[in-house]
N, C-alpha and C positions, 0 to 999 in steps of 0.2 A: 504494500500500500504506500503510495507516494506521500511524502511529508507535505503537509499543508503550509502555505506561506504565512508569515506573520499577519498580513492583512486579512487572510481568510480566517485565521483564528480570532482575530480581534473583532471582525464583523459579527461573529456569533454573540459576543458580549454586547455589542452595540445595538443589536436588534431590540433589546429590552429598554434602551434608554428613551427618555422623553424627547420630544421635538426640541425643547429648550436646551436640554443637555447636548443633543447632537449639534444644535446651532452654536453653542459655546465651543465645542470641539472643532467645528468647522473654522471658526475664527482663529483658534489657536493654530491649527494646521496651516491656514493661509499665512499667518504671521511667521511661523517657522520656515515655510517655503520662501517667503520674502527675505527673511534674514539670511538664508543660504545664498540666494541670488545676490544680495548685497555684498556678502563676503567675496564672492567670485568677481563682482564688479569693482571692488575696492582696488584691485590690482591695476585696473585700467582707468580709474576714476580721475577726473580733471582735478587740478589743484590750483590753489592761489599762488601768488608770487612767492610767498614765504614757505611754500611746500605743503601747507595744510590742506586737507581735502575739502572740496566744496560740499555743502550739505545737500541732502536729498529730501525733497518734500513729497508728501503724498504716499510714502511707503506704508505698508501694512504691518511690518514687524521687524524686530531686530533682537539680537542677543545682547544683553547688558551684563557687564561684570561689575559686581558691587563688593566693596570692602565694608565690613560691619565692625564698628568700634565697640569695645566693651567699656562702658562708662566707669565701672569700678576700677579696673586695672589699667586702662589706657591702651591696652593691646588691641590691635586690629586683626580681624579674622577674614579669610577669604583668599582669593576672589571667589564669589558665588555667582553662578550663572542664572540669569532670569530671562525668560522669553517675554519681551514687551510687544504687545500687539493691540490693534484697534478692534474694539468690539462693543457690544451693547452693555452698558453698565447697569447696576441695580436700579438706577434712577430711570432707566429706559432710554438714555441718550448714548450717542457714540462717544467713546473715550478710550484713553490708554489704559490697558489692563496688563497684568503680569502673572506669570506662572514660574515658580521656582523649579529650576532644572537640575540643581545639584552643584557641588563644589567643583571648581575647574581644576582638576587634579594635575594637569600638565603645566599649569602656571604657578602653582603654589610651591 
């Protein structure tokens, strides 16, 4: 019996999700795909005279690396990876949302 793909295994779980949950997942996937396209484009991105990249407007998602400070010790932890993407907020408007992806092990 051939091994099923990750997508085929996942779709079985997703069939029981509500339309709202599927919509949230769709927004996250679109943001993740956009962030990957941006990473590929960064290599050919136009730059300012000082060498800094020009900003991109209208994107749907990017990966953000965050350092988290510990107020008690003053030590900083991270970097932690977050998917930042545009989606419908709890207030019903479009806004920037985020999902924790885990610690960026190859940068720490």
